[in-house]
C-alpha positions as CSV (number, residue, x, y, z in Angstrom):
1,M,15.7,-6.0,22.2
2,L,14.0,-2.8,21.1
3,K,14.1,-0.2,23.8
4,T,11.0,2.0,23.5
5,G,12.3,4.8,25.8
6,E,15.5,5.2,23.7
7,V,13.4,5.3,20.5
8,L,11.1,8.0,21.9
9,D,14.1,10.0,23.2
10,R,15.6,10.0,19.7
11,I,12.3,11.2,18.2
12,I,12.2,14.1,20.8
13,Q,15.8,15.0,19.8
14,L,15.1,14.8,16.0
15,K,12.0,16.9,16.2
16,A,13.6,19.4,18.7
17,L,10.9,18.8,21.3
18,K,11.3,19.6,25.0
19,N,9.8,16.6,26.7
20,D,7.2,13.8,26.7
21,A,4.3,16.2,26.9
22,D,5.4,17.8,23.6
23,L,5.9,14.3,22.1
24,A,2.4,13.2,23.2
25,R,1.0,16.3,21.4
26,F,3.1,15.5,18.4
27,F,1.7,12.0,18.2
28,D,-1.8,13.2,19.1
29,V,-2.1,10.8,22.0
30,K,-2.7,11.3,25.8
31,P,0.3,11.7,28.0
32,N,-0.6,8.5,29.9
33,T,-0.5,6.6,26.6
34,L,3.0,7.7,26.1
35,S,3.9,6.7,29.7
36,N,2.5,3.3,29.1
37,W,4.6,2.8,26.0
38,R,7.7,3.6,28.1
39,N,6.7,1.6,31.1
40,R,5.7,-1.5,29.2
41,N,8.4,-1.2,26.5
42,T,5.8,-1.4,23.8
43,L,5.5,0.8,20.7
44,P,3.0,0.9,17.7
45,H,5.5,0.0,15.0
46,D,3.3,1.2,12.2
47,L,3.4,4.7,13.7
48,I,7.2,4.7,13.7
49,F,7.4,3.3,10.1
50,D,5.0,6.0,8.9
51,L,6.9,8.7,10.7
52,C,10.2,7.7,9.3
53,E,8.8,7.6,5.8
54,H,7.1,11.0,6.2
55,E,10.2,12.7,7.7
56,R,12.6,10.8,5.5
57,W,14.5,9.5,8.5
58,S,16.6,6.4,8.5
59,L,14.5,3.7,10.2
60,D,17.8,2.1,11.4
61,Y,18.8,5.2,13.3
62,V,15.4,5.8,14.9
63,L,15.1,2.1,16.1
64,T,18.7,1.4,17.1
65,G,20.7,4.7,17.2
66,K,23.2,3.3,14.7
67,E,23.5,5.2,11.4
68,A,26.2,6.6,9.1
69,M,26.9,10.2,9.8
70,K,28.1,13.0,7.4
71,P,29.9,16.2,8.1
72,G,27.7,19.3,8.6
73,K,28.2,23.0,9.4
74,E,27.9,22.2,13.1
75,G,29.9,19.0,13.2
76,H,28.4,15.6,12.5
77,V,24.7,15.5,11.8
78,L,22.3,12.7,11.0
79,E,21.9,12.1,7.3
80,K,18.2,11.9,6.8
81,K,17.4,9.3,4.3
82,I,14.8,6.6,3.8
83,D,15.7,3.0,3.4
84,T,14.9,2.7,-0.3
85,D,16.0,-0.9,-0.8
86,F,13.3,-2.2,1.5
87,T,9.5,-2.3,1.7
88,Y,7.6,-3.0,4.8
89,V,4.8,-5.7,5.0
90,P,2.4,-5.6,8.0
91,Q,2.2,-8.6,10.3
92,V,-1.3,-8.9,11.9
93,N,-2.0,-10.1,15.4
94,G,-3.2,-13.6,16.1
95,K,-2.8,-16.7,14.0
96,I,-4.5,-18.3,11.0
97,S,-5.6,-21.9,11.5
98,A,-4.1,-24.8,9.5
99,G,-6.8,-26.9,11.1
100,K,-10.5,-26.4,11.3
101,G,-10.3,-22.7,10.7
102,S,-10.4,-19.5,12.7
103,V,-11.1,-15.8,12.4
104,P,-7.7,-14.0,12.8
105,D,-7.2,-10.6,14.4
106,N,-6.4,-8.1,11.6
107,A,-4.9,-5.5,13.9
108,I,-1.3,-4.8,12.8
109,E,1.3,-6.1,15.3
110,M,4.4,-4.8,13.5
111,K,5.9,-4.5,10.0
112,V,8.6,-6.7,8.5
113,A,11.2,-5.5,6.0
114,F,11.6,-7.3,2.7
115,R,13.9,-6.5,-0.2
116,K,11.8,-4.3,-2.5
117,E,13.1,-6.0,-5.7
118,W,12.0,-9.4,-4.4
119,I,8.5,-8.2,-3.4
120,V,8.1,-6.5,-6.8
121,R,8.7,-9.8,-8.6
122,K,6.0,-11.4,-6.4
123,G,3.3,-8.7,-6.8
124,N,2.2,-5.5,-5.1
125,A,3.5,-4.9,-1.6
126,K,0.1,-3.3,-0.7
127,D,-1.5,-6.8,-1.3
128,M,0.9,-8.6,1.1
129,V,0.3,-9.5,4.7
130,L,2.1,-11.7,7.2
131,I,0.4,-13.9,9.8
132,K,1.4,-16.9,12.0
133,V,0.1,-20.4,11.5
134,S,-1.8,-22.2,14.1
135,G,-2.3,-26.0,14.2
136,D,-0.6,-29.1,12.8
137,S,-2.7,-30.0,9.8
138,M,-0.1,-28.6,7.3
139,E,2.9,-30.4,8.8
140,P,5.6,-31.0,7.7
141,T,5.3,-28.2,5.2
142,L,4.1,-25.6,7.7
143,L,4.5,-25.9,11.5
144,N,2.5,-24.3,14.3
145,G,4.0,-20.8,14.8
146,D,5.5,-20.4,11.3
147,L,5.1,-17.0,9.8
148,V,3.6,-17.0,6.3
149,L,3.5,-14.3,3.7
150,I,0.1,-14.1,1.9
151,N,-0.3,-12.4,-1.5
152,R,-3.9,-11.2,-1.4
153,G,-3.6,-10.0,-5.0
154,R,-3.7,-13.7,-6.1
155,K,-7.4,-14.4,-5.4
156,Y,-7.7,-17.2,-8.0
157,F,-6.8,-20.8,-7.9
158,E,-3.9,-21.7,-10.3
159,P,-4.2,-24.9,-12.4
160,Q,-1.2,-26.4,-10.6
161,G,-2.8,-25.7,-7.2
162,G,-0.8,-24.4,-4.2
163,I,-1.2,-23.3,-0.6
164,Y,-3.8,-20.7,-0.1
165,A,-5.6,-18.8,2.7
166,I,-9.2,-19.7,2.1
167,A,-12.5,-19.0,3.8
168,L,-15.3,-21.5,4.3
169,D,-18.4,-20.5,6.2
170,D,-16.6,-17.3,7.4
171,T,-13.7,-19.1,8.9
172,I,-10.2,-18.7,7.4
173,M,-7.7,-21.5,7.1
174,I,-4.5,-22.3,5.3
175,K,-4.7,-25.4,3.1
176,R,-3.3,-26.9,-0.1
177,V,-5.9,-26.7,-2.8
178,Q,-6.4,-28.4,-6.1
179,L,-9.0,-27.7,-8.8
180,V,-11.1,-30.8,-9.8
181,G,-13.6,-29.6,-12.4
182,D,-16.0,-27.2,-10.8
183,R,-15.0,-28.4,-7.4
184,V,-12.0,-27.6,-5.1
185,K,-10.1,-30.3,-3.3
186,V,-8.9,-29.1,0.1
187,I,-5.8,-30.9,1.3
188,S,-4.0,-31.0,4.6
189,D,-0.3,-32.0,4.2
190,N,-0.5,-33.9,7.5
191,K,-1.8,-37.3,6.4
192,M,-3.8,-37.6,9.7
193,Y,-6.3,-35.2,8.2
194,E,-8.5,-36.4,5.3
195,P,-8.9,-34.2,2.2
196,F,-12.4,-33.1,1.3
197,E,-14.1,-31.4,-1.7
198,V,-16.4,-28.4,-1.9
199,K,-18.0,-26.5,-4.7
200,A,-15.7,-23.8,-6.1
201,D,-18.3,-21.1,-5.5
202,E,-18.4,-22.0,-1.8
203,V,-14.7,-21.0,-1.3
204,R,-13.6,-17.5,-0.8
205,I,-9.9,-17.0,-1.7
206,N,-8.0,-14.6,0.6
207,G,-4.7,-15.0,-1.1
208,K,-1.8,-17.4,-1.9
209,V,0.9,-18.3,0.5
210,I,4.2,-17.4,-1.2
211,W,6.8,-17.5,1.6
212,F,7.3,-18.6,5.2
213,A,9.7,-18.2,8.0
214,R,10.4,-20.5,11.0
215,E,12.1,-19.9,14.3
216,L,14.7,-22.6,15.2
217,E,14.0,-22.2,18.9
218,R,10.5,-21.6,20.3
């Protein structure tokens, strides 16, 4: 489990700060905000990712304290380097419905590391977003709580169809879609839910689902 206090202490050490008051000024937050991070063991992950990228620190070291060391003039010092093999995709709060639809919370909860070479083959990392699935209408393909990777750069329906994040009447849902002339067939993999058709111009495409992850224990 990530220990927020230890992460903050490492940043204080790396930036040669004196205490939490200095760190609060460095982050441009109020001292009680920093205290809440420590007390609740919570941390804005995007802040840490951006800091490591800017300072060219190893993310591994900042988060866990484990990092290869190299000899320096004053003994062993941290080798400042960025993890160039990985790119980080934001995971947003809330869930996206696989049922009747919902409006997900777009606030970033954390960022997840993916191999950069894999992401490049799929598209632009800046177009990617992760969100959890809610509901059972896409079972057995996608289960409630599965984490899906959406490529928002693919805002078009491919002839062979696929699973997409789509918006109908300002609600977003994950469904399998199929083009039928100038209409779109919206399909739930769960046979308990009947497919339906809408005009293509009534559907807003938020992106295509290209990957998913599932916890074995929930």
